[in-house]
Every structure is written in C-alpha cells, then in structure tokens.
C-alpha positions as CSV (number, residue, x, y, z in Angstrom):
1,M,-49.7,32.2,-51.5
2,A,-49.5,30.3,-48.6
3,F,-47.8,27.0,-47.8
4,H,-49.5,24.6,-45.7
5,G,-47.3,22.2,-43.6
6,F,-44.2,24.1,-44.1
7,D,-42.4,25.8,-40.9
8,G,-39.6,27.5,-42.2
9,G,-38.5,28.9,-38.8
10,G,-39.0,32.8,-39.7
11,A,-40.5,35.4,-38.3
12,G,-44.0,34.6,-39.1
13,Q,-45.6,31.4,-38.1
14,G,-42.1,29.5,-37.1
15,A,-41.7,32.2,-34.1
16,A,-45.0,30.7,-32.3
17,H,-44.4,27.3,-32.6
18,K,-40.7,28.1,-31.4
19,G,-41.3,26.8,-27.8
20,S,-43.4,23.6,-28.4
21,G,-43.5,20.8,-31.3
22,S,-41.0,18.7,-33.0
23,H,-39.2,22.0,-34.3
24,S,-37.8,23.5,-30.5
25,Y,-34.3,24.4,-30.3
26,T,-31.9,22.2,-28.0
27,R,-31.3,22.6,-24.7
28,P,-27.4,22.4,-23.3
29,M,-27.2,19.2,-21.5
30,S,-26.9,20.1,-17.9
31,D,-25.4,16.0,-16.9
32,I,-22.1,15.8,-15.7
33,N,-20.3,13.5,-17.9
34,V,-18.8,11.1,-15.5
35,T,-16.4,9.0,-17.8
36,P,-13.4,10.9,-18.0
37,L,-14.0,10.8,-14.0
38,V,-14.0,7.1,-13.9
39,D,-11.1,7.1,-16.5
40,V,-9.1,8.9,-14.1
41,M,-10.0,7.0,-11.4
42,L,-9.1,3.7,-12.9
43,V,-5.5,5.2,-13.5
44,L,-5.1,6.0,-10.1
45,L,-6.6,2.6,-8.7
46,V,-3.9,1.2,-10.9
47,I,-1.1,3.4,-10.1
48,F,-1.8,2.6,-6.3
49,I,-2.3,-1.3,-7.0
50,I,1.5,-1.4,-8.3
51,T,3.1,1.1,-5.9
52,A,1.3,-0.3,-2.9
53,P,3.6,-3.6,-2.3
54,L,6.7,-1.5,-3.3
55,M,6.0,1.0,0.1
56,A,5.7,-2.3,2.2
57,S,8.4,-1.2,4.8
58,S,9.9,2.7,5.5
59,I,12.6,2.0,7.0
60,R,15.6,1.6,4.3
61,L,17.5,-1.3,5.1
62,D,20.7,-2.8,3.5
63,L,20.0,-6.4,3.8
64,P,23.0,-9.2,3.9
65,Q,23.2,-11.3,0.8
66,T,23.1,-14.8,0.8
67,A,22.4,-17.4,-2.7
68,A,20.1,-19.6,0.4
69,A,17.7,-16.7,1.4
70,R,14.4,-17.9,0.9
71,P,11.0,-16.5,1.6
72,S,9.6,-18.1,5.0
73,E,6.1,-19.9,4.8
74,S,5.0,-19.0,8.6
75,E,1.7,-18.0,8.8
76,R,1.8,-16.1,11.9
77,K,4.5,-13.7,12.1
78,V,5.7,-10.7,13.2
79,T,8.6,-8.9,11.6
80,L,11.1,-7.3,13.6
81,V,13.4,-4.6,12.0
82,I,16.7,-2.7,13.5
83,A,17.7,-0.3,11.9
84,K,21.4,1.2,10.9
85,S,20.9,3.4,14.0
86,G,19.8,0.4,16.2
87,D,16.3,1.4,16.6
88,V,13.9,-1.7,16.5
89,A,10.6,-1.7,14.8
90,V,8.0,-3.7,14.7
91,D,5.6,-3.7,11.7
92,D,7.4,-0.3,10.8
93,A,6.3,1.0,14.6
94,V,9.5,2.4,16.2
95,L,9.7,1.0,19.6
96,A,11.6,1.7,23.0
97,E,12.9,-1.8,24.5
98,P,10.4,-2.1,27.2
99,A,7.4,-1.1,24.4
100,L,8.4,-3.7,22.2
101,L,9.0,-6.1,25.3
102,A,5.1,-5.5,26.6
103,R,4.2,-5.7,22.1
104,L,6.2,-9.0,21.9
105,R,4.4,-10.6,24.7
106,T,1.0,-9.7,23.7
107,V,1.9,-11.4,20.7
108,A,3.2,-14.5,22.3
109,Q,0.1,-14.9,24.7
110,V,-2.0,-14.9,21.9
111,H,-0.5,-17.0,19.6
112,P,2.6,-18.4,21.3
113,D,4.2,-20.2,17.7
114,T,4.0,-17.0,16.3
115,E,7.9,-17.1,14.1
116,V,9.9,-13.5,15.0
117,Q,11.5,-12.3,11.4
118,L,14.2,-10.8,12.0
119,R,15.4,-8.1,9.6
120,A,18.9,-6.5,10.5
121,D,20.6,-4.0,8.4
122,A,23.9,-5.4,7.7
123,S,25.9,-2.4,9.5
124,V,24.4,-3.3,13.0
125,P,26.5,-4.8,15.5
126,Y,25.9,-8.6,16.3
127,G,25.6,-7.9,19.8
128,R,22.7,-5.7,18.9
129,V,21.2,-8.5,17.2
130,V,21.3,-10.5,20.0
131,E,19.6,-8.3,22.9
132,I,16.6,-8.4,20.3
133,I,16.7,-12.2,19.9
134,G,17.0,-11.9,24.0
135,L,13.6,-9.7,24.0
136,A,11.8,-12.1,21.9
137,Q,12.8,-14.9,23.8
138,Q,12.1,-13.2,27.3
139,A,8.2,-12.6,25.7
140,G,8.0,-16.2,25.0
141,L,8.5,-16.2,21.3
142,N,11.4,-18.8,20.6
143,R,10.8,-18.9,16.6
144,V,13.1,-17.0,15.1
145,G,14.2,-16.4,11.3
146,F,16.7,-14.2,9.9
147,V,15.5,-12.7,6.3
148,A,18.2,-11.9,4.2
149,D,18.2,-10.6,0.6
150,P,18.8,-13.3,-2.2
151,G,21.9,-12.1,-3.5
152,V,24.4,-14.0,-5.4
153,G,26.8,-14.2,-2.2
154,P,28.3,-12.7,1.1
155,V,28.7,-9.2,1.3
156,K,32.0,-7.3,0.8
157,P,33.6,-6.0,3.3
C-alpha cells in the first residue's frame, strides 16, 4: 500500500528529494554575526570617551592651592607647564628655551592677544617662573594667567 503525498524522508522516495523542495536540510549560516562586535566596540568607545579628559596633561604637577582659583574664559590660550625639574612644556611638548621662544613668537605673530596660562609645580623656584614669564613677554605675549588648584586654602609648608 502506497501513500501518496507523504514524504517520510526514508531511504526510498524521500532520499531523492533531499536537495530540492521544501524538505531540504538546513545549511550552516555563513554570515558573520556582528552584534557582539558592535557591542564590544561601543563599550570601548564609552571607555575612551570617559578616560580621554583625564589624560589631558601627561606632566604630573602639584599645583598651588587657593580657594579663589577659577578657570579662565579666554578664547585663545597657550598652556605653559613648568615641571618640578624645571623643564618647560608647551601643550605637553617639552622644549628647550630657544625652541620655546620660537614657538611663543609664532603664536604671538598669529594672535598677539593670546593668553599664556602658566601651570607651575608648587616646588618650582620663583626665579624659574619669572624666567619663563620673561620669555613669554620677549615673544610678544603679555597676557599671563596663573593656574592653581581650587583647593581649600594655601599649601602647607
């Protein structure tokens, strides 16, 4: 007795229809699932967005503290950093005095109203700070702002 319209998938008639028709086997998916990749990339993006502002300056400073410290609102500024060792950096690039003077002159020629924001470690001698201010004034930059940590009071000796 033969049943018509029924494909049992056995060794007889069903084996002949294996590659064609609605009863074919399922092939493995060859596409890459990008959802986990996108998830990892978004997590990395968030981590970089959060940590980027924390790495604004690579030079470690112990800034003087004062309750009156407030950020500057200057549009054009150049940041001079004087480290404990006395080395001077412009925007995180350590420069010798001749190169520093040349860089400041270039800035002064383009925008003479640029503000110099001076960030000096608390242990830097006053004489070194005055030397750097003198270099800035030689270059033509006369607006100097001192950056301090908005702490609770003066630094303890």
